[in-house]
ZAMAR-531163 format. One record per residue: x, y, z of N, C-alpha, C in turn; residue in three letters. Coordinates in steps of 0.001 Angstrom, whole numbers, padded with zeros to 6 digits, always signed. Example, Ala and Ser with C-alpha at 12.3 -4.5 7.8 and 13.67 -1.06 7.14 Angstrom:
// residues 2
+013190-005690+007800+012300-004500+007800+013200-003300+007800ALA +012850-002250+007080+013670-001060+007140+012900+000030+007870SER 
//
This chain:
// residues 114
+107224-313305-095906+107022-314344-095074+105514-314434-094727MET +104905-315601-094775+103404-315587-094273+103260-315547-092747SER +102109-315558-092392+101953-315465-090911+101827-317005-090282ASP +102113-317964-090949+102147-319402-090571+103328-319757-090095SER +103640-320500-089113+104813-320917-088452+105301-322081-089361LEU +106607-321823-089723+107293-322858-090701+107431-324186-089835PRO +107707-325389-090572+108012-326567-089927+109449-326812-089426GLU +110289-325951-089944+111714-325987-089530+112223-324632-089147THR +112701-324404-088064+113090-323082-087592+114708-323177-087715LEU +115457-321945-087888+116891-321922-087935+117327-321134-086778LEU +118430-321484-086118+119004-320832-085040+120496-320744-085036HIS +120968-319599-084946+122532-319346-085020+122920-319513-083579ILE +123865-320575-083447+124455-320843-082100+125892-320824-082003ALA +126245-320379-080902+127796-320404-080748+128114-321751-080469GLU +129119-322285-081248+129534-323656-081171+129903-324190-079883ARG +130464-323529-079165+130823-324007-077837+129565-324373-076863ARG +128531-323475-077048+127349-323581-076241+126599-324902-076767HIS +126470-324953-078086+125751-326086-078673+126401-327484-078306TRP +127854-327543-078433+128591-328700-078102+128420-329003-076665GLU +128348-328083-075643+128240-328215-074325+127032-328917-073957SER +125917-328409-074585+124667-328871-074377+124591-330434-074843ALA +125106-330802-076011+125155-332083-076581+126023-332987-075476CYS +127156-332445-075094+127882-333399-074205+127365-333624-073074ALA +126487-332601-072479+125868-332931-071169+124567-333523-071292ALA +124055-333699-072579+122713-334260-072792+121529-333488-072240GLY +121789-332133-072259+120661-331353-071741+120052-330430-072849VAL +119065-329958-072719+118453-328999-073660+119299-327734-073884SER +119224-327227-075067+119950-326092-075429+119177-324742-074836TYR +119855-323867-074252+119116-322696-073765+119832-321356-073775ALA +120358-321306-074976+121006-319988-075367+120085-319211-076261MET +119775-317965-075977+118895-317177-076775+119586-316591-077989SER +120519-315842-077741+121357-315190-078787+122790-315023-078270THR +123442-314199-079070+124916-314136-078739+125141-313572-077378LEU +125805-314610-076589+126091-314202-075199+124867-313903-074111GLY +123693-314398-074608+122472-314184-073671+121731-315373-073641ARG +121217-315863-072453+120652-317089-072215+119011-316954-072383THR +118367-318115-072539+116794-318120-072291+116509-317428-071209LEU +117077-317528-069986+116651-316767-068688+116785-315392-069002ASP +117874-314975-069620+118108-313481-069760+117031-312803-070555ASP +116683-313471-071665+115762-312882-072755+114364-313284-072466VAL +114081-314601-072132+112654-315097-072113+112188-315991-073194GLY +113172-315931-074304+112806-316973-075351+114070-317071-076170PHE +113964-318147-077073+115296-318202-078016+114905-317683-079321ILE +115901-316799-079878+115704-316158-081163+115878-317114-082273HIS +115052-317128-083277+115264-318090-084525+114973-317244-085591CYS +115100-317928-086723+114918-317383-088137+113995-318389-088880SER +113120-317964-089741+112348-318874-090534+113097-319266-091898SER +114104-318470-092353+114750-318811-093758+116110-318376-093652ASP +116861-318498-094756+118205-318156-094676+118382-316685-094950LEU +117383-316087-095581+117560-314617-095670+117444-313864-094346ASP +116617-314527-093419+116554-313843-092036+117885-314198-091386GLN +118509-315378-091599+119734-315768-091105+120819-314743-091461VAL +120877-314501-092723+121992-313656-093157+121855-312189-092504GLU +120575-311836-092352+120351-310530-091862+120776-310480-090311GLY +120385-311442-089556+120816-311572-088324+122407-311554-088191VAL +122968-312494-089014+124350-312500-088908+125051-311055-089083LEU +124618-310470-090065+125241-309238-090465+124801-308126-089316THR +123710-308127-088904+123144-307159-087770+123881-307308-086512ARG +123981-308561-085988+124273-309089-084625+125643-309779-084471PHE +126123-310423-085527+127201-311291-085302+128417-310908-086143TYR +128355-309680-086683+129479-309303-087601+130862-309302-087082GLY +131129-309200-085678+132395-309305-085188+132695-310881-084717THR +131867-311795-084886+132177-313111-084501+132697-313981-085635VAL +133734-314623-085356+134334-315471-086452+133306-316623-086870ASP +132889-316673-087971+131873-317639-088466+132382-319107-088095ARG +133430-319496-087803+133924-320760-087411+133605-321024-085962ARG +133196-319986-085253+132788-320191-083870+131340-320435-083774ASP +130581-320345-084962+129054-320545-085019+128589-321718-085860LEU +127507-322105-085418+126833-323236-086246+125411-322912-086423VAL +124753-323390-087652+123302-323104-087684+122549-324441-087365LEU +121648-324283-086474+120811-325423-085974+119611-325436-086841LEU +118981-326597-087380+117906-326730-088007+117003-327505-087017SER +115867-326933-086680+115053-327393-085664+113694-327803-086143ILE +113293-329116-085681+111893-329516-086180+110902-329099-085099ASP +110157-328166-085511+109131-327393-084584+108179-328526-083919VAL +107821-329623-084619+107016-330662-084061+107628-331340-082907ALA +109077-331292-082698+109615-332066-081619+109914-331049-080437ARG +109440-329961-080481+109682-328787-079414+108568-328989-078400LEU +108916-328761-077114+108001-328811-076057+107384-327570-075699ASP +108097-326550-076276+107777-325176-075724+106924-324362-076924ALA +106176-323306-076553+105440-322607-077588+106422-321979-078460PRO +105899-321824-079896+106730-320840-080705+105717-319703-081170VAL +106315-318586-081114+105357-317474-081808+106141-316574-082650ARG +105507-316225-083658+105914-315318-084663+105779-313878-084160LEU +106953-313205-084140+106891-311713-083480+107504-310757-084372GLU +107029-309571-084549+107658-308574-085346+109046-308113-084872PRO +110114-307898-085710+111304-307426-085390+111939-306801-086708ALA +112478-305702-086749+113106-305244-087901+112199-305314-089134HIS +110925-305171-089062+110027-305117-090243+109647-306624-090684GLY +110030-307488-090038+109676-308806-090397+109139-309825-089225ARG +108496-310846-089503+108165-311843-088344+109148-312693-088049LEU +109525-312825-086935+110651-313787-086525+110109-314781-085475PHE +110479-316181-085529+109828-317033-084688+110865-316918-083313PRO +110182-317030-082293+110864-317216-080919+110313-318366-080284HIS +111155-319095-079628+110780-320358-078925+110866-319947-077365ILE +109783-320131-076758+109484-319717-075418+109878-321042-074552TYR +111059-321416-074523+111535-322606-073705+112890-323043-074419GLY +113369-324070-073637+114727-324687-074190+114325-325492-075463PRO +115414-325847-076087+115366-326675-077295+115857-327989-076961ILE +115069-329099-076978+115574-330463-076735+116686-330782-077832PRO +117856-331394-077543+118725-331562-078544+118178-332675-079657ILE +117177-333391-079174+116544-334251-080229+115743-333504-081240THR +115421-332214-080995+114578-331431-081933+115467-330969-083117ALA +116776-330959-082951+117700-330475-083909+118108-331711-084767VAL +117724-331449-086056+118091-332549-087014+119127-332206-088096PHE +119679-331046-087924+120936-330710-088697+121714-329593-088098ASP +123092-329708-088025+123920-328626-087420+124943-328580-088608VAL +125170-327273-089041+126019-327069-090037+126847-325676-089839ARG +128021-325622-090410+128804-324427-090328+128177-323292-091030PRO +128367-322137-090561+127838-320960-091452+128903-320506-092466LEU +128342-320098-093749+129383-319762-094716+130011-318491-094340PRO +131175-318259-094845+131925-317075-094705+131206-315805-095241GLU +131319-314558-094635+130683-313573-095218+131371-313354-096777THR +130360-313005-097562+130913-312772-099061+131653-311376-099102ARG 
//
C-alpha cells in the first residue's frame, strides 16, 4: 500500500451498532469489536479487502459473519481527520472522530470464511 490516503475506507461494523446509529440518525462511533470511539480514540478502518480479510481473521474469528457488515466510507465526506498508521506491518487508516452516516455510501454483508 502506498503512503497516500485512499478515497474510500472500509470498516467492519457490528450490524446492530450500525443499524442503531442509522435508526437514531446519529453518527456512527464504534471503533472495533465491542469498543467505542471514546474507548480507543479513533475508528479502525482498512484500505482494501486484503486488510479487511486480515482483520476479520485476527479479531473477528469468533463472530458470526451475519452479525457484521462492511461499510464503504467516502473520505471526502468525513468531518474528522484520517491518519495512516502502522499496525501488523502495514499502514491502516484511522478516523479520529465519528463517521457521519451520510459518509457511508455502501453497506454490504461480509462473505463467509472460506
